[in-house]
TORKE-474383 format. One line per 2 residues: number of its first residue (from 1); for each residue x, y, z of C-alpha. Coordinates in nm, 4 decimals. Each point is the difference from the previous one (the first is absolute). Layout:
# TORKE-474383
NUM> X/Y/Z  ...
This chain:
# TORKE-474383
1> 6.9361/13.8219/8.0935  0.3607/0.1048/0.0584
3> 0.1554/-0.0623/0.3396  0.3141/0.2203/0.0268
5> 0.1934/-0.2349/0.2271  0.3385/0.1294/-0.1155
7> -0.0931/0.3618/0.0761  -0.1308/-0.0918/0.3449
9> 0.3166/-0.1949/0.0815  0.2245/0.2875/-0.1142
11> -0.1982/0.2561/0.1996  0.0169/-0.2130/0.3116
13> 0.3742/-0.0619/-0.0367  0.0669/0.3695/-0.0621
15> -0.2102/0.1055/0.3006  0.1615/-0.2584/0.2267
17> 0.3525/0.0974/-0.1071  -0.0665/0.3679/0.0656
19> -0.1527/-0.0716/0.3423  0.2870/-0.2228/0.1043
21> 0.2524/0.2693/-0.0929  -0.1746/0.2413/0.2311
23> -0.0254/-0.2425/0.2915  0.1876/-0.2940/0.1417
25> 0.0910/-0.2708/-0.2536  -0.2774/-0.2586/-0.0358
27> -0.2881/0.2267/0.1071  -0.2827/0.1073/-0.2291
29> -0.3451/0.1455/0.0606  -0.1985/-0.1190/-0.3040
31> -0.1647/-0.3416/-0.0382  -0.0834/-0.1734/-0.3262
33> -0.3696/0.0205/0.0981  0.0212/0.3798/0.0280
35> 0.1646/0.0178/-0.3413  -0.2634/-0.2180/-0.1689
37> -0.3176/0.1204/0.1707  -0.1514/0.3163/0.1445
39> 0.0234/0.0300/0.3789  -0.3788/-0.0022/0.0280
41> -0.0179/-0.3394/-0.1746  0.0435/-0.2892/0.2432
43> 0.0875/-0.3508/-0.1155  -0.1540/-0.3053/0.1650
45> 0.2190/-0.1309/0.2842  0.0758/-0.3319/-0.1726
47> 0.1343/0.1488/-0.3229  0.3611/-0.1131/0.0119
49> 0.1075/-0.1858/-0.3127  0.1530/0.1736/-0.3004
51> -0.2792/-0.1050/-0.2360  -0.2571/0.1506/0.2371
53> 0.1782/0.3346/-0.0061  0.0201/-0.0246/-0.3784
55> -0.3755/-0.0581/-0.0289  -0.0772/0.2683/0.2597
57> 0.2110/0.2478/-0.1961  -0.1846/-0.1002/-0.3159
59> -0.3327/0.0642/0.1733  0.1245/0.3422/0.1122
61> 0.0906/0.0853/-0.3611  -0.3192/-0.1327/-0.1596
63> -0.2793/0.0935/0.2431  -0.1367/0.3291/0.1280
65> -0.0176/0.0526/0.3764  -0.3702/-0.0837/-0.0001
67> 0.0705/-0.3184/-0.1985  0.2792/-0.0912/0.2404
69> -0.2509/0.0131/0.2857  -0.2578/-0.2053/-0.1876
71> 0.2101/-0.2668/-0.1738  0.3672/-0.0046/0.1010
73> 0.1446/-0.3258/0.1357  0.3024/0.1200/0.1961
75> -0.0998/0.3235/0.1725  -0.1533/0.0296/0.3471
77> -0.1096/0.3605/-0.0320  0.0184/0.3027/-0.2298
79> 0.0105/0.3367/0.1769  -0.1667/-0.1474/0.3068
81> -0.2706/-0.1916/-0.1913  0.0153/-0.3767/0.0526
83> 0.0045/-0.1955/-0.3258  -0.2800/-0.2386/-0.0871
85> 0.2479/-0.2893/-0.0102  0.1099/0.0747/0.3559
87> -0.3604/0.0194/0.1213  -0.0993/-0.3225/-0.1777
89> 0.2937/-0.1822/0.1580  -0.0927/0.1338/0.3434
91> -0.3224/-0.1979/-0.0340  0.1767/-0.3272/-0.0695
93> -0.1469/-0.2838/0.2113  0.1916/-0.2996/0.1371
95> 0.0234/-0.2461/-0.2888  0.1937/-0.2870/0.1590
97> -0.0469/-0.2518/0.2781  0.1115/0.1608/0.3311
99> 0.2073/-0.3129/0.0656  0.2154/0.0649/-0.3083
101> 0.2191/0.2730/0.1465  0.2521/-0.0027/-0.2848
103> -0.2701/0.0688/-0.2586  -0.1530/0.2731/0.2135
105> 0.3440/0.1578/0.0319  0.0305/-0.0067/-0.3797
107> -0.3302/0.1812/-0.0481  0.0837/0.2519/0.2715
109> 0.3366/0.0791/-0.1564  -0.1682/0.0388/-0.3403
111> -0.3097/0.1817/0.1188  -0.0059/0.2359/-0.2996
113> 0.1129/-0.2519/-0.2596  -0.2218/-0.3086/0.0309
115> -0.3176/-0.1196/0.1683  -0.2122/0.3150/-0.0327
117> -0.3328/0.0269/-0.1861  -0.0794/-0.3528/-0.1255
119> 0.3591/-0.1014/-0.0791  0.0277/-0.2076/0.3193
121> -0.2778/-0.2384/-0.1029  0.1437/-0.3401/-0.0926
123> 0.3817/0.0201/0.0261  0.1068/-0.0865/-0.3559
125> 0.3583/-0.0974/-0.0789  0.1996/0.2171/-0.2393
127> -0.2485/0.2892/0.0090  0.0825/0.3610/-0.0782
129> 0.1075/0.2470/0.2673  -0.3171/0.2198/0.0036
131> 0.1623/0.3282/0.1087  0.2582/-0.0359/-0.2755
133> -0.2732/-0.0490/-0.2606  -0.1757/0.3175/0.1138
135> 0.3289/0.1878/-0.0353  0.0534/-0.1427/-0.3490
137> -0.3512/0.0988/-0.1108  0.0742/0.3514/0.1220
139> 0.3295/0.0546/-0.1821  -0.1045/-0.1139/-0.3482
141> -0.2321/0.2910/-0.0647  -0.3409/-0.1593/0.0531
143> -0.3008/0.2169/0.0733  -0.3432/-0.0704/0.1400
145> -0.2090/-0.2127/-0.2356  0.2987/-0.1420/-0.1914
147> -0.0023/-0.3747/-0.0672  0.2674/-0.2313/0.1437
149> 0.0495/-0.3589/-0.1142  0.1558/-0.2793/0.2044
151> 0.0213/-0.2950/-0.2430  0.1067/-0.2480/0.2716
153> -0.1847/0.1479/0.2947  0.0277/-0.2842/0.2535
155> -0.1802/0.1074/0.3177  -0.0813/0.3484/-0.1321
157> 0.2505/0.2338/0.1659  0.0283/0.2345/-0.3001
159> -0.3767/0.0215/-0.0375  -0.0529/0.0754/0.3700
161> 0.2589/0.2791/0.0022  -0.1320/0.1464/-0.3250
163> -0.3532/0.0024/0.1415  0.1041/0.1759/0.3214
165> 0.1570/0.2925/-0.1883  -0.2814/0.0310/-0.2535
167> 0.1459/-0.1816/-0.3009  -0.2011/-0.2482/-0.2044
169> 0.1552/-0.3420/-0.0479  -0.0399/-0.3402/-0.1586
171> 0.1770/-0.3151/0.1080  0.0561/-0.3163/-0.2014
173> 0.0771/-0.3251/0.1810  -0.0023/-0.3651/-0.1059
175> -0.0609/-0.1526/0.3448  -0.3708/-0.0018/0.0945
177> 0.0955/-0.0045/0.3680  0.2144/0.3122/-0.0384
179> -0.2912/0.1640/-0.1839  -0.2260/-0.0835/0.2943
181> 0.2516/0.1588/0.2374  0.0189/0.3150/-0.2082
183> -0.3781/0.0338/-0.0348  -0.0503/-0.0459/0.3740
185> 0.2671/0.2539/0.0940  -0.1281/0.2562/-0.2483
187> -0.3603/-0.0428/0.1136  0.1150/0.0427/0.3583
189> 0.1248/0.3513/-0.0750  -0.3563/0.1232/-0.0355
191> -0.2178/-0.2418/0.1970  -0.2963/0.0663/0.2268
193> 0.1163/-0.1227/0.3420  -0.3297/0.0308/0.1829
195> -0.0765/-0.3748/-0.0165  0.3362/-0.1215/0.1240
197> -0.1294/-0.0830/0.3491  -0.2466/-0.2465/-0.1517
199> 0.2786/-0.1552/-0.2088  0.2151/-0.0555/0.3093
201> -0.2932/-0.1448/0.1937  -0.0532/-0.2468/-0.2857
203> 0.3676/-0.1017/-0.0282  -0.0552/-0.3608/0.1132
205> -0.2908/-0.0492/-0.2398  0.1927/0.1601/-0.2886
207> 0.2951/-0.2262/0.0702  -0.2187/-0.3121/-0.0105
209> -0.1576/0.1145/-0.3272  0.3355/0.0546/-0.1704
211> 0.1389/-0.3213/0.1463  -0.2874/-0.2024/-0.1400
213> 0.1065/0.1176/-0.3460  0.3684/-0.0802/0.0529
215> 0.1592/-0.2383/-0.2486  0.3593/0.0546/0.0982
217> 0.1216/0.0253/0.3551  0.1155/-0.3015/0.2014
219> -0.2850/-0.1293/0.2140  0.1962/0.0426/0.3234
221> 0.0268/0.3715/-0.0731  -0.3687/0.0300/0.0788
223> -0.0349/-0.2435/0.2892  -0.2051/0.1808/0.2569
225> -0.2192/-0.1139/0.2859  -0.2574/0.2595/-0.1078
227> -0.0212/-0.1326/-0.3524  -0.3787/-0.0288/0.0087
229> -0.2332/0.2931/-0.0229  -0.2043/0.2096/-0.2345
231> 0.1349/0.1005/-0.3385  -0.1406/0.2288/-0.2636
233> 0.1008/0.3598/-0.0631  -0.2587/0.1066/-0.2544
235> 0.0038/0.3542/0.1372  0.3710/0.0214/-0.0880
237> -0.0689/-0.1132/-0.3564  -0.1836/0.3286/-0.0567
239> 0.3257/0.1932/0.0404  0.2536/-0.1537/-0.2383
241> 0.2821/0.2403/0.0940  -0.0362/-0.0727/0.3724
243> -0.0251/-0.3728/-0.0682  0.3260/0.0039/-0.1979
245> 0.1683/0.1871/0.2828  -0.1216/-0.2558/0.2562
247> 0.1031/-0.2813/-0.2345  0.3494/0.1488/-0.0221
249> 0.0170/0.0002/0.3809  -0.1039/-0.3657/-0.0048
251> 0.2641/-0.0901/-0.2601  0.2578/0.1904/0.2056
253> -0.1045/-0.2077/0.3015  0.0575/-0.3231/-0.1917
255> 0.3651/0.0832/-0.0561  0.0384/0.1417/0.3495
257> -0.1337/-0.3195/0.1563  0.2699/-0.2077/-0.1691
259> 0.2611/0.2114/0.1815  -0.1731/0.0311/0.3380
261> -0.0105/-0.3552/0.1348  -0.1445/0.1036/0.3369
263> -0.3300/0.1323/-0.1382  -0.2527/-0.1323/-0.2479
265> -0.1235/0.1917/-0.2991  -0.3380/0.0369/0.1707
267> 0.1698/0.1771/0.2900  0.2157/0.2186/-0.2238
269> -0.2681/0.1146/-0.2442  -0.1746/0.2499/0.2334
271> 0.3411/0.1470/0.0890  0.0993/0.0483/-0.3656
273> -0.3448/0.1286/-0.0946  0.0053/0.2543/0.2831
275> 0.3355/0.1346/-0.1244  -0.1335/0.0313/-0.3546
277> -0.3103/0.1897/0.1065  0.2016/0.2240/0.2339
279> 0.2309/0.0955/-0.2876  -0.2980/0.0995/-0.2145
281> -0.1616/0.1972/0.2808  0.3205/0.1944/0.0611
283> 0.0593/0.0854/-0.3642  -0.3597/0.0851/-0.0800
285> -0.0109/0.2214/0.3070  0.2990/0.2044/-0.1125
287> -0.1227/-0.0072/-0.3621  -0.3201/0.1719/0.1081
289> 0.1887/0.2469/0.2222  0.2308/0.0990/-0.2856
291> -0.2819/-0.0182/-0.2566  0.2146/-0.2076/-0.2301
293> -0.1336/-0.0293/-0.3530  0.1373/-0.3387/-0.0995
295> 0.1023/-0.0848/-0.3527  -0.1845/-0.2718/-0.1917
297> 0.1689/-0.3410/-0.0110  -0.0701/-0.3364/-0.1612
299> 0.1791/-0.3315/-0.0303  -0.0160/-0.2421/-0.2913
301> 0.0879/-0.3676/0.0242  0.1999/-0.0181/-0.3211
303> 0.3457/-0.0481/-0.1521  0.2463/0.2917/-0.0136
305> 0.1458/-0.1452/-0.3205  -0.3258/0.0868/-0.1795
307> -0.1425/0.3190/0.1464  -0.3582/0.0705/-0.0991
309> 0.0616/0.3740/0.0344  -0.0237/0.2664/-0.2658
311> 0.3236/0.1175/-0.1606  0.1418/0.3295/0.1353
313> -0.2669/0.0280/0.2731  0.2016/-0.0317/0.3227
315> 0.1738/0.2892/0.1806  0.2509/-0.2194/0.1897
317> 0.0980/-0.3601/0.0630  0.1328/-0.1062/0.3401
319> 0.0742/-0.3636/0.0791  0.2385/-0.2558/0.1399
321> 0.0762/-0.3161/-0.1996  -0.0500/-0.3180/0.2049
323> 0.2928/-0.1280/0.2068  -0.0791/-0.3526/-0.1090
325> 0.3610/-0.1133/0.0283  -0.0159/0.0757/0.3719
327> -0.3735/-0.0418/0.0700  -0.2334/-0.2605/-0.1483
329> -0.3213/0.2008/0.0296  -0.2221/-0.2899/-0.1045
331> 0.1467/-0.2382/0.2569  -0.0215/0.2753/0.2603
333> -0.3727/0.0457/-0.0726  -0.0881/-0.3651/-0.0603
335> -0.2318/-0.0305/0.2996  -0.2003/0.3062/-0.1016
337> -0.0056/-0.0911/-0.3702  -0.1368/-0.3466/0.0728
339> -0.2704/0.1410/0.2240  -0.1101/0.2198/-0.2899
341> -0.0239/-0.3113/-0.2176  0.3100/0.0781/-0.2060
343> 0.2689/-0.2370/-0.1212  0.3421/0.1315/0.1146
345> 0.1821/-0.2029/-0.2657  -0.2096/0.1514/-0.2763
347> 0.0655/0.3515/0.1301  0.3739/-0.0686/0.0366
349> 0.0123/-0.1143/-0.3631  -0.1030/0.3520/-0.1030
351> 0.1786/0.2186/0.2559  0.2948/0.2131/-0.1102
353> 0.3148/-0.1251/0.1696  -0.1360/-0.3468/0.0740
355> -0.0216/-0.1363/-0.3540  0.2645/-0.1268/-0.2373
357> 0.1859/-0.2103/0.2548  0.0532/-0.3119/-0.2134
359> 0.3340/-0.1800/-0.0106  0.1883/-0.3015/0.1268
361> 0.2089/0.1762/0.2626  -0.0857/0.2656/0.2562
363> 0.2435/0.2362/-0.1703  -0.1615/-0.0522/-0.3391
365> -0.3512/0.0418/0.1414  0.0925/0.3274/0.1684
367> 0.1723/0.1292/-0.3133  -0.3075/-0.0760/-0.2121
369> -0.2227/0.1586/0.2624  0.2065/0.3182/0.0012
371> -0.0038/0.0191/-0.3799  -0.3801/-0.0338/-0.0074
373> -0.0307/0.2588/0.2786  0.1926/0.2541/-0.2052
375> -0.2053/-0.0788/-0.3117  -0.3202/0.0633/0.1953
377> 0.1306/0.3198/0.1597  0.1053/0.1306/-0.3412
379> -0.3564/-0.0559/-0.1209  -0.1542/0.1614/0.3097
381> 0.2152/0.3125/-0.0229  -0.0933/0.0240/-0.3667
383> -0.3678/-0.0139/0.0929  0.0537/0.2674/0.2654
385> 0.1691/0.2244/-0.2566  -0.2899/-0.0519/-0.2390
387> -0.2715/0.1131/0.2431  0.1977/0.2986/0.1360
389> -0.0543/0.3546/-0.1214  0.3040/0.1800/-0.1480
391> 0.2046/0.1535/0.2814  -0.1463/-0.2374/0.2612
393> 0.2252/-0.1782/0.2476  0.0411/-0.3726/0.0489
395> 0.1373/-0.0801/0.3454  0.1355/-0.3470/0.0690
397> 0.1056/-0.0963/0.3517  0.2169/-0.3105/-0.0084
399> 0.2372/-0.1694/0.2397  0.3612/-0.0747/-0.0786
401> 0.0529/-0.3754/-0.0090  0.2736/-0.1573/-0.2114
403> 0.0504/-0.3304/0.1832  -0.2966/-0.1671/-0.1684
405> 0.0290/0.1673/-0.3396  0.3482/-0.1111/-0.0973
407> 0.1513/0.3349/0.0922  -0.2489/0.2078/-0.2023
409> -0.1179/0.3116/0.1843  -0.3777/0.0223/-0.0285
411> -0.0014/0.3788/0.0038  0.2381/0.0166/-0.2969
413> -0.2250/-0.2262/-0.2053  -0.3046/0.2156/0.0816
415> 0.1887/0.3105/-0.1160  0.1025/-0.1792/-0.3192
417> -0.3605/-0.0989/-0.0731  -0.1154/0.3534/0.0743
419> 0.2423/0.1513/-0.2511  -0.1113/-0.2487/-0.2653
421> -0.3608/0.1091/0.0469  0.0654/0.3740/0.0007
423> 0.0208/0.0430/0.3781  0.3448/0.1461/0.0762
425> 0.1116/0.0376/0.3609  -0.0923/0.3320/0.1619
427> 0.1082/-0.0630/0.3591  0.1450/-0.2912/0.1988
429> -0.0440/-0.0188/0.3792  0.1426/-0.2796/0.2146
431> -0.1715/-0.1162/0.3168  0.1955/-0.2097/0.2478
433> -0.1981/-0.2894/0.1472  0.0607/-0.0234/0.3726
435> -0.0436/-0.2928/0.2319  -0.0465/-0.2773/-0.2582
437> 0.2517/-0.2815/-0.0022  -0.0123/-0.1042/-0.3610
439> 0.1704/0.0688/-0.3296  -0.2086/0.3107/-0.0715
441> 0.1676/0.2992/0.1624  -0.1464/0.2874/-0.1988
443> -0.2864/0.1060/-0.2211  0.0306/0.2168/-0.3068
445> -0.2598/0.2638/-0.0823  0.0271/0.0422/-0.3766
447> -0.1879/0.3019/-0.1341  -0.0252/-0.0182/-0.3794
449> -0.1790/0.2601/-0.2113  -0.1724/-0.0704/-0.3307
451> 0.1325/0.1990/-0.2918
């Protein structure tokens, strides 16, 4: 794909100069949107950042008008026809506690970017921006039935977006809890919702059943005057996908209860479960209305450093390396991991970004950790290159953070590894991160193409 940015800029400058000569100084009658897109193509109202315009322009160059309606991420309508993305986002249920006004404001101001479909289930730290991933999948030349790999899939954002637009996908993830999240969210995209009323009516009994199996949470988290009562959810055991979804709601409640001191987990579980089921009902309703033919997706609990995937079999790779210098994912998920019977220390000893931290001083430990991180990422990018077809794209989304890496820019190292494995840079897009008070101010979308 070639994006003629220089030609567009020259045309706009030439047009503006001519208009200003014919009118008062400072006046012009052409907007950048009119230059980039046809008048009958309407962008979503919240498309404002430069990277969003870049991806929208890429979609306009790569997709037909029918494809723009069916799979674009940044358009509201094409010649009067509402896009599927717009219609899916219109059916986005409330996914936060009504008392948390600031979080509700965030979701409202990002109505077309996050929280739609099953993305809002279990708020996971450091996750992809779903709308951005859809845009990326659209501009790298993928067609229906192509296979996308996310070798560090986390909570499954790439797989969900690929499924919605008809691409097949496989995710690889080392954390069993993250794999559970991904499976539950994927299953929710195509779930029979007719029994949801019975699930809600059984919320108290389901909670007691899961609690009786708990090996992790502090006992006071579950103190409840209604602790007694019938357990047993054999009818739920017959539907493994629904049970994993309900389990995810329960695990979400565990973390939520540690933050909400005014309510017990028993009181919060029906609230969280109702939000989960409402999200599935909304998406499955619009899925049936639009007759979406979802792509096939699977997740494997495995190590990205040793991909059990056939050489030259993948049409694209899209992933984000872990931000382990900023986020300790294992510590963040400790409550959920322990409930599942997993040893967080054992998992941390194998997680990219968390290993290799030996040394006498904090400085030495961090330096060793960074060195091991780069060794592992070099191996992972090599594995990605191996399984990609010639001409396929590898897209890495990575934040800029030099404070904890001794001044080394993460994105530059990824580009270096890509070149070494035959993946030269094709396009580089920068996304500014707004509203986060930390050392990470921007993300880099690195699109590398296999020779």
